[in-house]
C-alpha positions as CSV (number, residue, x, y, z in Angstrom):
1,X,104.3,108.1,93.2
2,X,107.4,108.7,91.1
3,X,110.0,105.9,91.2
4,X,113.4,107.0,92.4
5,X,116.1,106.9,89.6
6,X,118.0,103.6,89.4
7,X,121.8,103.7,90.0
8,X,123.9,103.8,86.9
9,X,126.2,100.9,86.3
10,X,129.6,101.4,87.9
11,X,128.5,104.6,89.7
12,X,128.9,102.9,93.1
13,X,125.6,104.4,94.4
14,X,122.9,102.6,96.3
15,X,119.1,102.9,95.8
16,X,117.5,106.0,97.3
17,X,115.9,104.1,100.1
18,X,119.4,103.3,101.6
19,X,120.8,106.8,101.4
20,X,119.0,108.2,104.5
21,X,120.0,105.0,106.4
22,X,123.6,105.4,105.5
23,X,123.6,109.1,106.3
24,X,122.0,108.3,109.6
25,X,124.7,105.7,110.4
26,X,127.5,108.1,109.2
27,X,126.1,111.0,111.2
28,X,125.7,108.9,114.4
29,X,121.9,109.1,114.3
30,X,121.6,105.4,114.8
31,X,118.7,106.0,117.3
32,X,116.6,107.5,114.4
33,X,117.1,104.4,112.3
34,X,116.2,102.1,115.3
35,X,113.1,104.3,116.0
36,X,111.7,103.3,112.6
37,X,111.6,99.6,113.5
38,X,108.8,98.2,115.7
39,X,109.6,97.1,119.2
40,X,108.7,93.5,118.3
41,X,111.3,93.5,115.5
42,X,114.0,95.2,117.6
43,X,113.6,92.6,120.4
44,X,113.6,89.7,117.9
45,X,116.7,91.1,116.2
46,X,118.7,91.6,119.4
47,X,117.7,88.1,120.7
48,X,118.2,86.2,117.4
49,X,121.3,87.9,116.2
50,X,123.5,86.4,118.9
51,X,121.9,83.0,118.3
52,X,122.7,83.2,114.6
53,X,126.3,84.2,115.4
54,X,126.7,81.3,117.8
55,X,125.1,79.0,115.2
56,X,127.7,80.0,112.6
57,X,130.5,79.7,115.1
58,X,129.3,76.3,116.2
59,X,129.1,75.2,112.5
60,X,132.7,76.3,111.9
61,X,134.0,74.7,115.1
62,X,132.1,71.5,114.3
63,X,133.6,71.4,110.8
64,X,137.1,71.9,112.1
65,X,136.7,69.2,114.8
66,X,135.2,66.8,112.2
67,X,138.1,67.5,109.8
68,X,140.6,66.9,112.6
69,X,139.2,63.6,113.7
70,X,138.9,62.6,110.0
71,X,142.5,63.4,109.6
72,X,143.4,61.3,112.6
73,X,141.7,58.3,111.1
74,X,143.3,58.9,107.7
75,X,146.7,59.5,109.2
76,X,146.5,56.2,111.1
77,X,145.6,54.4,107.9
78,X,148.4,56.1,106.0
79,X,150.9,55.3,108.7
80,X,150.0,51.7,108.7
81,X,150.3,51.6,104.9
82,X,153.6,53.4,105.0
83,X,155.2,50.9,107.5
84,X,153.8,48.0,105.4
85,X,155.4,49.5,102.3
86,X,158.7,50.1,104.1
87,X,158.8,46.5,105.1
88,X,158.6,45.5,101.4
89,X,161.9,47.4,100.7
90,X,164.8,45.5,102.3
91,X,168.5,46.5,102.2
92,X,170.8,43.8,100.9
93,X,174.5,44.7,101.2
94,X,174.9,47.9,99.3
95,X,171.5,47.5,97.4
96,X,167.8,47.3,98.1
97,X,165.5,44.3,97.6
98,X,161.9,45.4,96.7
99,X,159.3,42.7,97.3
100,X,156.2,44.6,96.0
101,X,154.2,42.3,93.7
102,X,152.0,43.8,91.0
103,X,148.9,42.4,92.6
104,X,149.5,44.4,95.7
105,X,150.1,47.5,93.6
106,X,146.8,47.0,91.8
107,X,145.0,46.6,95.1
108,X,146.4,50.0,96.4
109,X,145.5,51.8,93.2
110,X,142.1,50.1,92.6
111,X,139.8,52.9,94.0
112,X,139.6,55.7,91.4
113,X,137.9,58.1,93.8
114,X,139.9,57.6,97.0
115,X,143.1,56.7,95.2
116,X,146.3,56.0,97.1
117,X,149.7,57.2,95.8
118,X,153.1,56.1,97.0
119,X,156.7,56.8,96.4
120,X,160.0,55.4,97.7
121,X,163.2,57.4,97.3
122,X,166.7,57.1,98.6
123,X,168.4,59.2,99.3
124,X,165.3,61.3,99.8
125,X,164.3,62.8,96.4
126,X,165.9,60.1,94.3
127,X,163.0,58.1,92.9
128,X,163.0,54.4,93.3
129,X,159.4,53.2,93.3
130,X,155.9,54.6,92.9
131,X,154.7,58.0,91.6
132,X,157.1,60.8,90.9
133,X,154.5,63.5,91.4
134,X,154.1,63.3,95.2
135,X,155.1,66.6,96.8
136,X,158.2,66.5,99.0
137,X,157.9,67.2,102.7
138,X,158.1,70.9,103.8
139,X,161.6,72.3,104.0
140,X,161.1,73.4,107.6
141,X,159.9,69.9,108.7
142,X,162.4,68.2,111.0
143,X,163.9,64.9,109.8
144,X,163.4,62.3,112.5
145,X,164.1,58.7,111.4
146,X,161.4,56.3,112.4
147,X,158.9,59.1,113.2
148,X,156.0,59.7,110.8
149,X,155.4,63.2,109.3
150,X,151.9,64.2,108.1
151,X,151.2,67.1,105.8
152,X,148.8,68.3,103.1
153,X,149.8,68.9,99.5
154,X,148.7,69.3,95.9
155,X,149.1,66.5,93.3
156,X,149.6,67.9,89.8
157,X,148.6,71.3,91.2
158,X,144.9,70.4,91.5
159,X,144.3,67.3,93.6
160,X,144.4,67.9,97.3
161,X,146.0,64.9,99.1
162,X,147.0,63.9,102.6
163,X,150.5,62.6,102.8
164,X,152.3,60.4,105.4
165,X,156.1,60.4,105.1
166,X,158.5,58.1,107.0
167,X,162.3,58.3,107.1
168,X,164.1,55.0,107.6
169,X,167.8,54.4,107.9
170,X,169.2,51.8,105.5
171,X,172.5,50.0,104.9
172,X,175.3,49.4,107.4
173,X,177.7,52.0,108.8
174,X,181.0,52.5,106.9
175,X,183.9,50.3,108.1
176,X,185.6,51.9,111.0
177,X,182.8,54.3,111.6
178,X,181.1,54.6,115.0
179,X,177.7,53.0,115.7
180,X,176.0,56.5,116.1
181,X,177.4,57.7,112.7
182,X,174.5,58.8,110.4
183,X,173.5,56.3,107.8
184,X,171.8,56.7,104.5
185,X,168.0,57.4,104.7
186,X,165.2,56.1,102.7
187,X,162.0,58.2,102.4
188,X,158.7,56.3,102.1
189,X,155.6,58.4,101.2
190,X,152.0,57.4,100.8
191,X,149.3,59.9,99.9
192,X,145.5,59.7,99.7
193,X,143.1,62.2,98.2
194,X,141.1,64.3,100.7
195,X,137.8,63.4,99.1
196,X,137.0,60.8,101.7
197,X,138.1,63.1,104.5
198,X,136.0,66.0,103.2
199,X,133.0,63.7,102.7
200,X,133.3,62.5,106.3
201,X,133.7,66.1,107.6
202,X,130.6,67.2,105.6
203,X,128.6,64.3,106.9
204,X,129.5,65.1,110.5
205,X,128.8,68.8,109.9
206,X,125.3,68.0,108.4
207,X,124.5,65.6,111.2
208,X,125.4,68.4,113.6
209,X,124.1,71.5,111.9
210,X,120.7,70.2,110.9
211,X,119.6,69.5,114.5
212,X,121.1,72.9,115.5
213,X,119.0,74.6,112.7
214,X,115.8,72.9,113.9
215,X,116.6,74.1,117.4
216,X,117.3,77.6,116.2
217,X,113.9,77.6,114.4
218,X,112.1,76.3,117.5
219,X,113.9,78.8,119.7
220,X,112.9,81.6,117.3
221,X,109.3,80.6,117.5
222,X,109.5,80.4,121.3
223,X,111.3,83.8,121.5
224,X,108.7,85.4,119.2
225,X,105.9,84.0,121.3
226,X,107.6,85.2,124.4
227,X,108.0,88.7,122.9
228,X,104.3,88.8,122.0
229,X,103.3,87.7,125.5
230,X,105.7,90.2,127.1
231,X,104.4,93.1,124.9
232,X,100.8,92.1,125.2
233,X,100.2,94.7,128.0
234,X,101.4,97.4,125.7
235,X,99.0,96.2,123.0
236,X,96.2,96.3,125.6
237,X,97.2,99.8,126.6
238,X,97.2,100.8,123.0
239,X,93.7,99.5,122.5
240,X,92.4,101.2,125.6
241,X,93.8,104.5,124.5
242,X,92.6,104.1,120.9
243,X,89.1,103.0,121.7
244,X,88.2,105.6,124.2
245,X,86.5,108.8,123.3
246,X,88.4,112.1,123.4
247,X,86.3,113.3,126.4
248,X,86.6,110.1,128.4
249,X,88.6,110.9,131.6
250,X,88.5,107.4,133.1
251,X,92.0,106.1,134.0
252,X,93.7,103.4,132.1
253,X,93.6,100.1,134.0
254,X,96.4,97.4,133.6
255,X,96.4,95.4,136.8
256,X,98.1,92.3,135.4
257,X,100.8,94.2,133.5
258,X,104.5,94.2,134.3
259,X,105.9,96.9,136.5
260,X,107.3,99.0,133.7
261,X,104.0,99.0,131.8
262,X,102.1,99.9,135.0
263,X,104.5,102.8,135.5
264,X,103.7,104.0,131.9
265,X,100.0,103.6,132.6
266,X,100.3,105.6,135.8
267,X,102.2,108.4,134.0
268,X,99.5,108.4,131.3
269,X,96.7,108.5,133.9
270,X,98.4,111.4,135.6
271,X,98.6,113.3,132.3
272,X,94.9,112.5,131.5
273,X,93.9,113.7,134.9
274,X,95.8,116.9,134.5
275,X,94.3,117.5,131.1
276,X,90.8,116.6,132.3
277,X,91.1,119.0,135.3
278,X,92.2,121.8,132.9
279,X,89.4,121.2,130.5
280,X,86.9,120.9,133.4
281,X,88.1,124.3,134.8
282,X,87.5,125.9,131.4
283,X,84.0,124.4,131.3
284,X,83.2,125.6,134.8
285,X,84.3,129.0,133.8
286,X,82.1,129.0,130.7
287,X,79.2,127.7,132.7
288,X,79.6,130.3,135.5
289,X,80.1,133.1,133.0
290,X,77.0,132.0,131.1
291,X,74.9,132.0,134.3
292,X,76.3,135.4,135.3
293,X,75.5,136.9,131.9
294,X,72.1,135.4,131.5
295,X,70.3,137.8,133.9
296,X,71.9,141.1,132.6
297,X,71.1,140.0,129.0
298,X,67.5,139.2,129.9
299,X,67.2,142.6,131.5
300,X,68.8,144.3,128.4
301,X,66.4,142.5,126.1
302,X,63.3,143.5,128.2
303,X,64.5,147.2,128.3
304,X,65.0,147.3,124.6
305,X,61.5,145.9,124.0
306,X,60.0,148.5,126.3
307,X,62.0,151.3,124.6
308,X,60.9,150.1,121.2
309,X,57.2,150.2,122.2
310,X,57.5,153.8,123.7
311,X,59.8,155.3,121.1
312,X,58.5,157.6,118.3
313,X,61.8,158.6,116.7
314,X,62.6,156.5,113.5
315,X,66.3,157.1,113.8
316,X,66.4,156.0,117.4
317,X,64.1,153.1,116.6
318,X,66.6,151.7,114.1
319,X,69.4,151.8,116.7
320,X,67.2,150.1,119.3
321,X,66.3,147.4,116.8
322,X,70.0,146.7,116.3
323,X,70.5,146.6,120.1
324,X,67.6,144.3,120.5
325,X,68.9,141.9,117.9
326,X,72.3,141.8,119.5
327,X,70.7,141.1,122.9
328,X,68.6,138.3,121.4
329,X,71.6,136.8,119.7
330,X,73.7,137.0,122.9
331,X,70.9,135.5,125.0
332,X,70.6,132.6,122.4
333,X,74.4,132.1,122.6
334,X,74.3,132.0,126.4
335,X,71.4,129.4,126.3
336,X,73.4,127.3,123.9
337,X,76.5,127.4,126.0
338,X,74.5,126.3,129.1
339,X,72.9,123.5,127.0
340,X,76.3,122.4,125.8
341,X,77.6,122.3,129.4
342,X,74.7,120.1,130.4
343,X,75.4,117.8,127.5
344,X,79.1,117.3,128.5
345,X,80.0,113.8,129.8
346,X,80.5,114.8,133.4
347,X,77.2,116.7,133.7
348,X,75.2,114.2,131.6
349,X,76.3,111.3,133.8
350,X,74.7,112.9,136.8
351,X,71.4,113.6,135.1
352,X,68.5,111.1,135.8
353,X,67.6,108.7,133.1
354,X,64.2,107.1,132.3
355,X,62.1,105.7,129.5
356,X,61.1,108.6,127.3
357,X,58.4,108.6,124.7
358,X,60.1,110.3,121.8
359,X,56.9,110.6,119.8
360,X,55.0,112.5,122.5
361,X,58.1,114.7,123.1
362,X,58.3,115.7,119.4
363,X,54.6,116.4,119.2
364,X,54.7,118.6,122.3
365,X,57.7,120.5,121.0
366,X,56.3,121.1,117.5
367,X,53.1,122.4,119.1
368,X,55.2,125.0,120.8
369,X,57.1,126.1,117.7
370,X,53.9,126.4,115.5
371,X,53.6,130.1,116.0
372,X,57.2,130.7,115.1
373,X,56.8,128.6,111.9
374,X,53.6,130.6,110.9
375,X,55.4,133.9,111.5
376,X,58.4,132.7,109.3
377,X,56.0,131.5,106.6
378,X,57.2,127.8,106.8
379,X,55.0,124.7,106.4
380,X,55.9,122.6,109.5
381,X,54.7,119.0,109.5
382,X,55.1,115.8,111.5
383,X,54.9,112.3,110.1
384,X,55.1,109.3,112.4
385,X,54.6,106.9,109.5
386,X,57.2,105.2,107.3
387,X,59.5,107.5,105.3
388,X,58.1,108.6,102.0
389,X,54.4,108.3,103.1
390,X,52.1,110.3,100.9
391,X,51.4,113.9,102.1
392,X,47.7,113.4,102.0
393,X,48.1,110.7,104.7
394,X,49.7,113.1,107.2
395,X,47.7,114.9,109.8
396,X,48.0,118.7,110.5
397,X,48.9,120.9,113.4
398,X,47.1,124.1,113.0
399,X,47.7,127.2,115.2
400,X,46.0,130.5,115.2
401,X,48.6,132.9,116.6
402,X,50.8,132.7,119.6
403,X,49.5,130.3,122.3
404,X,46.9,128.7,120.1
405,X,46.1,125.1,120.8
406,X,47.2,122.5,118.3
407,X,44.4,120.6,116.5
408,X,44.9,117.1,115.2
409,X,43.3,116.3,111.9
410,X,42.5,112.6,111.5
411,X,44.2,110.8,108.7
412,X,43.9,107.4,107.1
413,X,46.4,105.1,108.9
414,X,49.3,104.4,106.5
415,X,51.3,101.2,106.4
416,X,53.6,102.8,108.9
417,X,56.9,101.5,110.3
418,X,55.8,103.2,113.6
419,X,52.2,102.6,114.5
420,X,50.6,105.5,116.3
421,X,49.3,103.3,119.1
422,X,52.9,102.2,119.9
423,X,55.1,104.7,121.9
424,X,58.6,105.4,120.6
425,X,60.5,104.7,123.7
426,X,64.2,105.5,124.3
427,X,66.3,105.4,127.5
428,X,67.7,108.7,128.4
429,X,67.2,112.1,129.9
430,X,64.1,113.9,128.7
431,X,65.6,117.4,129.1
432,X,68.6,116.6,126.9
433,X,66.5,114.8,124.3
434,X,64.2,117.7,124.1
435,X,67.2,120.0,123.7
436,X,68.5,117.9,120.8
437,X,65.2,117.8,118.9
438,X,64.7,121.5,119.6
439,X,68.1,122.4,118.0
440,X,67.4,120.3,114.9
441,X,64.0,121.9,114.4
442,X,65.4,125.4,115.2
443,X,68.1,125.0,112.6
444,X,65.6,123.9,109.9
445,X,63.3,126.9,110.7
446,X,66.2,129.3,110.9
447,X,67.9,128.4,107.6
448,X,65.1,126.9,105.4
449,X,63.7,130.3,104.4
450,X,60.2,131.7,103.8
451,X,57.9,129.4,101.9
452,X,59.9,126.3,102.6
453,X,58.6,123.0,104.0
454,X,60.0,121.4,107.2
455,X,58.9,117.8,107.9
456,X,59.7,115.9,111.1
457,X,59.6,112.1,110.7
458,X,59.9,109.4,113.3
459,X,60.7,106.0,111.8
460,X,62.2,102.6,112.7
461,X,65.0,101.9,110.1
462,X,65.7,98.5,111.6
463,X,65.0,96.5,114.7
464,X,66.1,98.1,118.0
465,X,66.6,101.6,116.6
466,X,64.6,104.8,116.2
467,X,65.4,107.6,113.7
468,X,64.2,111.2,114.0
469,X,64.5,112.9,110.6
470,X,64.1,116.7,110.2
471,X,63.9,117.4,106.5
472,X,63.6,120.8,104.9
473,X,63.3,122.1,101.3
474,X,65.7,125.0,101.8
475,X,69.0,125.7,100.0
476,X,70.8,122.9,101.9
477,X,74.6,122.6,102.4
478,X,77.6,121.7,100.2
479,X,78.8,118.2,100.6
480,X,82.1,119.4,102.2
481,X,80.0,121.1,105.0
482,X,77.9,118.1,106.0
483,X,80.5,117.1,108.6
484,X,82.3,120.4,109.5
485,X,79.1,122.0,110.7
486,X,79.1,119.7,113.7
487,X,82.2,121.5,115.0
488,X,81.7,124.2,117.6
489,X,81.1,127.7,116.4
490,X,80.9,126.6,112.8
491,X,77.9,127.8,110.8
492,X,76.9,126.7,107.3
493,X,75.8,130.2,106.4
494,X,76.3,133.7,107.9
495,X,72.8,135.0,107.0
496,X,71.1,133.5,110.1
497,X,71.1,134.4,113.8
498,X,72.7,131.1,115.0
499,X,75.9,130.9,117.0
500,X,77.3,127.6,115.6
501,X,76.6,125.5,118.6
502,X,73.3,123.8,117.9
503,X,74.6,120.8,115.9
504,X,77.6,120.4,118.3
505,X,75.0,120.1,121.2
506,X,73.0,117.5,119.3
507,X,76.1,115.4,118.6
508,X,77.1,115.5,122.3
509,X,73.6,114.5,123.4
510,X,73.4,111.7,120.8
511,X,76.8,110.3,122.0
512,X,75.6,110.5,125.7
513,X,72.6,108.3,124.6
514,X,74.7,105.8,122.6
515,X,73.4,107.2,119.3
516,X,74.6,109.3,116.4
517,X,73.6,112.2,114.2
518,X,74.4,113.1,110.7
519,X,73.3,115.3,107.8
520,X,72.4,114.1,104.3
521,X,71.0,115.9,101.2
522,X,67.3,115.7,100.7
523,X,65.6,115.1,97.4
524,X,64.9,117.0,95.3
525,X,66.5,119.8,97.3
526,X,67.1,120.7,100.9
527,X,68.8,119.1,103.8
528,X,67.8,116.2,106.2
529,X,69.2,115.9,109.7
530,X,69.0,112.3,111.1
531,X,69.2,111.6,114.9
532,X,69.4,107.8,115.5
533,X,68.9,106.4,119.0
534,X,68.6,102.9,120.4
535,X,64.9,102.0,121.0
536,X,63.5,100.5,124.1
537,X,61.0,97.6,124.0
538,X,57.5,98.6,124.9
539,X,55.9,96.8,127.9
540,X,52.6,98.6,127.7
541,X,49.5,96.6,126.8
542,X,48.0,97.1,123.3
543,X,45.8,100.2,123.1
544,X,47.3,101.7,126.2
545,X,49.8,103.9,124.4
546,X,49.9,107.7,124.6
547,X,47.1,109.5,122.9
548,X,49.2,111.0,120.1
549,X,48.1,111.0,116.4
550,X,50.0,109.3,113.7
551,X,50.8,112.5,112.0
552,X,50.4,116.2,112.5
553,X,51.5,119.1,110.4
554,X,51.1,122.8,109.7
């Protein structure tokens, strides 16, 4: 995958992954962007985002409240110090007596971190005592003698300080003046750095925010668990839909789900029922049409055979041969369609099931197709031993023309995975199983070609399973066709007389019996069709099995 080009410095562009999102936001297609996020994440986002906003607002409010209460404590301390300093400055006549020993000054300025600064000026602004660098009160601050004024300022343009200012009248009124006449004012200022206040505010903020953060994390976990529990019915609905076969019409069941999910399940069941009814109607039409066409095609086939026997014109004989081949091919297609209808889930569910001896079924079927194999020049054999047993250990089915009885040639019993005395039992419908085996053998005989070998093997690959293997030495199939030929009306080659339904029927029957079927290349050449079915344990006493040989072949 090619990496998208990085944005050039200063270009102001964002990586390519963000462009469609920004375009979606600008064009108003916010729903498209939301649709790309899972429902779990959407719910978690919408539930946690307000909590995070509230958490941030609570942290800001907590810090402001902590700073305000810290200011109150500092302001009270500064006011007390301001009044104490003011008491040390006493008016005497027209002058001031300052009683501020050096020891007291050293005590005030002793702490280098939380240092206290002071200044006394009279009239306000004319320095008398302390530090000249203290900022003056704001110009818009009212001057009320005896009432403290608190404000923040910068000392030397860098140090943030909290300042308490107190205006005090000093001196006596001028002779002859009224008692309410304004007197000269003295300004006493004491400042303290805000380091202690900020430290106190941060401590209160941490003591408040940390428990809130833990609560947010716990709430997030609870919300996530609640979302998973609330969406669990949707997950169950998803599993039910994903795990079912395409031809399974059973309704989706969610009894303990919320009302909204049950409504979704009911709508889905209604859709499945409508689709199933439509498919069933098509299948009924195919089945009825096949039944209706079967009799006319059988009559056409018989008439062409009679015409071929009584005709003496070579040109007409060629045309009758083409008509007869078309009738045979059409009759075969009709039979395959009827077999496929019987293998459908609805029809197969109504068929009786019993314990079927697969070995006896295969032997009987092969005895019937021996004349066809002889006519096609194909060596047909059956091996009930383990795969890869020597050919000389296999028995032989020999037929002399149509209707000839099969003869079983004795063979030395190999170290077989399937002893001849033990029946190969499976649970299922004998008619469908016979149809599946017949289609596999028919495909091998039809496409292997004259002079090829077709071997039918019955083995136990592992405990609890049986495998029927039909291997031929014909041209085989390409690797890309080994799966596609199981689709309906798909043929591996066009030189045969098949209709492309045989393997589709076999797969349907295998699925109805909880088995599977697949194709694999045969060594050194050819093709091997494998039908695997669950085996049934035999309850028959030793020696009481069916009288079938270990191997038979043509």
